[in-house]
N, C-alpha and C positions, 0 to 999 in steps of 0.2 A: 888377182883372185883375190885382194883385201877390199877389193870394193864389192864382190858378190854378197846377194842379200841371205847365202845360205851358207853353212860352215864346209870350209875345204881345206885341206892341208895335203902336200906333197912330200914323200920319200927317197931319197935316192939309193942308189943299187943296194947297199947295205941296211935299206932300213931305216936311216936316220931321218929326222924331221927336216926338211929345207924352207917349208913356206905351210906356216900356221895362220889363217888369217881371224880377221876381227870376230866375226860369226863362230868361228870354231870355239876359239877361246871363253866366249860368252858361253856357248853350249857344254862345253866340257869344263868351264869353272877352271882353264890353266891360264897363266899369264905369260905370255907369247916369249919372254927372255927364259923361260923355265922351257922351252918346246924347243926352239931353233938349236938343231945340232944334239939333239938326244937321240935314244931309241924311243920308237913309238910307244912300245909297253911300258918304259918309264912316264912318258907323258899321259897317254892313258891305258892304267891296267886292265886290259880286256883281253883276255886269249882270245877270245873269238876273233876280234876286229884286226888282232894281230895276224891271225889266220887268212884270215881274208885279204888285207894286205900283202901277205907271202905269196898269194897265189897270183894278186895281180902282178907281184914283183919277177911272176916265172910266165906270165903273159895270157892269165885267163881274169876275165871280168868276173866279179862276184857282187850280187846283190841279196841282202836279207836285212832281217832286225837283230841287232846287237843288245843283251840286256844290261842294263851298270846298275850295281846297287841291290842292295835286297830289303824282303820285306815292303814296312809301306812309301821306303823310299826308293823303290828301285824304279827306274826310267827304260824306255824302250826306242832304240835312236833305228829309223832306217838308214841302213848305210849301203854305197856303192863303192866299189874300189876297183881300177882297172890300171893297165899300163899307160906310162907317163914319161916322157922325158928320161929314158934311161932309167927309171925309176917308176913311180907309183903315185896315184893321185886317189884321194876319196873322198866323198861328199857325204853329207850326214845331216839327218832330220830328225828332230825332237817327236817321236813318233806314240807317245805315251795316252794323251788324252786319244787320240782317234784308237786305238787297239782298246782301253776301255772301253770308248763309245759302241765299237764293235761286239766285243764282249757282251755289252748291255743289251745288244740289238739280237744279238743271240740267241741271249738266255730268256728273253720279254719272248722273243719266237717261239722256244721252246714251251715256256710256261705258258701261255696262251693253247697254243696245239694241247698241251696237257689237259690242261682244264675244260676244252673241247672235247677231245675225243674220248673223255673217261664218261662221262652223261650220254654220249653217243652211242658208244658202244653198250651201254646198258641198257638203252634204250632199244637198240637193234635186238639183242638178246631178250629182252620182256616182249617183244612186238611179236618176233619168231614164234614166241612160247604161246603165245594169244593164236595166234595165227595157223599153228599147226594143233591146236586143242581142240578146231571144231567152233562148236556150241559150248565149248567150258565156259558155264556162268562164273564157278569159282575162279577158273585161272582170269577173267578178264575182272572182276572184283579186287583181286590181288595185285595184276601187275598192272593193270592203266593208270590207277591212282599214283603211282610211283613215276610211271612213265610221264606224267604230267607235273610231278616237283622235277626231274630231270629236266623237262624244258623250262620251266620257271627257273632253275637254276642260272641254266643258260640264258635267259632273260636277263639275269641279272648280269651277268658276267660283261654280256654287250653292252649292255646298259654303262657298267661300271668305266670298261673300254672309253666307251665313248666320252665321257664324263672326264677321265684320266687325261686322253688327248686333247680336250677341249681345253682342262687347268692348265697341262704342261705346255701349251702351245704361247703361252703368257697373253694371250689376249680375251680375258674373260670380262666380259661386260657385266659391268657391277651396276643393279637397279639399287643405289642407296636411299636412304630414308633414318630418320632418327626413331632406336626404338626402346627398350628396355631390355637388356641381355635375358634378364631374369626370365622375362615372356618365354622365351624359346626354352630356357632350364627347365623352367615349368611344366611349359608343354610337351617339351621331348619326354621326359621323366614320366607325365601321365600317360604319354603314348606306347609307352614302355612296360609302364604299370603290370598288366595283367603276365607279359612275360614273366617280367622278375617273381611274381610270386608264384606264377608255375614251377620255376626254377628253385625258390625255397631262397632268394636273393632279396636282403634290405636294400631300393632301392631310394634314395632322397635327392630334396635338391636346397640344398643351405644358400644364404643369403638374404639379409633383412634388408640391407638398404638399393634403391633403386640406380642401375648402371648404364648408363646409355651411352649408345654407339651411334656412329653413320656410319651403315654397313649394309650391305643386300641381306636382307631377312629368310630369302631361302638359301643363299650361300652357306650362312653359317649355319642353319638350323641342319643343314645337310652333314656340317662338321660334326654339330653336337650329334647326332644321329651315330655319325661312323664311328665317335669314341665310344658313345654309350652300349653301344651294339659290339664292338670289339672288348669292351670290360666285361659284360654279363657273358661273351662265351667263354673266357678266358676266370672266372669266378665260381669257385665253388660253393656247393649249399650251405646256408647258415653265415655267406660271408654276406660283405656291404660293397655297394657302388655309390659313393658321396658325388653330387656336383657342386658345387660351388661356385658363386658370383662375385666378382668384389671387386673394387678398384685399387690399383696400385700405382700412386702415380698419376703418371698423365696415359696409363694403359688400364682398358677395361680386359680383368682375367675372368678365365672360367677354367676351372680345373674338373677331371674327371678319378678319382682315385677308388680303384678296387682291392680288395685283398684275396686277391689271386695269387699262382705262385711266384709272380715275380718275372723279372726279366736278368738273364746273366748278362753280367757288364759287357761279354764281349760281342753281344748280340744287341745293344744299346745302340749304336749308330748305324743300324741297316734296318730298325722296324719301319722305318718310311719308305723301304725302298718297295719296289711294285714286286707282289708275287712272294714277299720275303716272308716267311714264317717261323719263328723260334724253334717251337716243338709243336707240332701237329697232336701228340699225343697227349699235351697238356692242357689243349684248347676241349670245353664242353662239345662242342660239335663243331664238324670239317663243313660247314654249309657256307663259309665266308669265303669271296672270292679273293683274298691276299692283298686288293687294292683299296680298301677303305681308309688307311692310314696314309697311304700315297697321296689320296684325292683330298683329305682334309689338308696334309701339311700346305698344298701347291694353292685350297681356295684360300687359307689364311694367310698366308703370303703375297696373294692378289691385294688385298686391304690391307696389305705395308706393314700385318705384323708375323709373329713366330707360333709355330707347334715344337713343343720340346716335350720329353719325356723321362721322367726320372723314375728311378726302381732298384731296391735291392731285393736280390733275389732269395726267394722262398716267403718274402714279405709285403706282395702287392706293387703296383705300379701304378702311377700319376703323370697323367696324361696334362699338360696347361697350354691352354691358347692365351696370348696376347694379343691386343689389336689395339690401335690407338682410340682413345676418347675424342669427340668434338672437342674443337675452342668455343667457349663460353661467348655466349653473346656481347657479354661487355666487353672479354678481353679481345675479340673476333672484330669489335668496332672501334676500340685504340689502334688496332693496326691500320687502319683505312684512313 
């Protein structure tokens, strides 16, 4: 049993541990000397596990997940307990990561279904209204443009899903070239200028010095677009969104700071999750797909960089992108 690659232990007919293999010692973080001869509940303090082993001592085979710990340190073990040699044997495996991945998959499918069902239901209702209205020009004038808006919303969602799948695959083909990161900041700010003016928001790009990067221009442009779009959607009228580009050591840094309502401390670790929305009621509109920040983070990390957020609730948020700057020609030559 000690040579088995998975955690295994046996107990006698009184529930005292007879064998506790090396994998079990590691999995449960228990020293073997503390396990042998003791009651199982003393070695692994789990009432649920104790019940499964007790059932095995009674001749039943039990299989299930057993939770250990609480809060952020909680872990889930898959356990099988069965009768064995006038006692019982149990094998266990840590399923924490697998269960978390399964929950993420289930949540993702649920979110996608919801995001697609909402516009489809609205379109169905509006088209039915137009169809039963015969030649009612007013109904067509009101509803058909809204149908078009919902179609465009679904197209954006599907495009974002495809982009997210590509970036999460870990295989993002980068077409690297050297360029000034300020160019992206300035051109993207200009693109959003009309929208910002219509929302009565000051949108400005700062940074006086050139900040050269060796990166995929299109991918980094997508990152900046997503960050500015996110900032504008969460900034109230008369607020501001400032895009700053600068050097910091060996990194090129681009930050987008807004004067919106900020992000609660408990939500900060989750803002880059797919479909995660802190509070839709705090957003200026609900047209975002909830994927922009997740896509941005994956694209930045594909460049060997990082994307982080800092916020004081009620005082805005700042998203900061860092990517390595290219090695200067002189330094590059000395390495060869």
